[in-house]
N, C-alpha and C positions, 0 to 999 in steps of 0.2 A: 546576821552574818554567818556565812557558811565558808569553811575552807575545805577544799577537795584538792588532793595532790599538791599541797603547798600553796595554793592559789585561793586567796580570800575573795568572796564576792557577795554583794547584796543579794538577799533572797527573800521570799514570801512564804511565810507559815501558812498552809491552807488549812491544815488539820493538825491538832497537836493532842496526844495524850501521854500519860507517865510511861508507856513503853515505847513510843515512836511518834512519827510525824509524816505528814505530807508536804513537801517543800517544792515550790515553783519557782521559775525564773532562774534556774541554774544553767551554766555552761559546763562543758568538760566532764559531765558525769557519765559513768558507765555502771551498768548492772553489776553488782557484786564489789562495787568501789566502796571506799571508806571516806569518811570525813569528820568534821566537828561542827556543830550548830552552837552558836553563840548567840544568846539574848542579850544584847548590850545594855538594854535600859534596866535589865534586872539583875545584871552581873552574874550570870549563869551560863555554863556551857557544859556540853556532853558530847562524847564521840558516837559515831552512828555507822552502821553498815547499810548500804542501799540494797534493798530487797527487791524493788521493782521499779521500773520506769514506765510512766503512764502518761500520755498526752503532754509532754513537756513537763513533768513533775516527777519527784522522786518519792517512793515510799521508803522510809528508813526505819530501821530499829535501833534503839539506843542500845550502846554496848553495856552489858550487865557488869563487866568487870572494870569499867570506868569509875575510879573513886569519886569523882564529882556527881555520879548519878543521883545520889540520895539528895543533894543540894539542889540539883536540877528538878527532881521530882516535886520538891517542897515548892519551888517556884511554878511549876506546872500546876500543882494542886490549886495554888493561890489565883493563878490566872483563869483556870477553869471553872472555879467555884460558882455554882449557881448556873453553869451552862447545861444545855440539854446534850445527852449524848447523840453522836451521829449514828447513821445505819452501818457504816462499814469502818472498822478501825484501821489505823495505819499499819 
């Protein structure tokens, strides 16, 4: 679930790393926007800044100042354990 501008919407995480993600299926996004990514099944969320918009998807960087970032990164590490790195980071 992603919240942008106070509006929550379902989204698809296309790529995920400890520092950012590529998120598809969003409406109302703008370059330099901000939002929150919530991984409902894992009880984790983190704030992000939109860095780039690309073919209907947003590349986001997680907010380093977010106090929940450490917990979120622990979940990301668990989810990506054993995954092969992709060629281009979020």
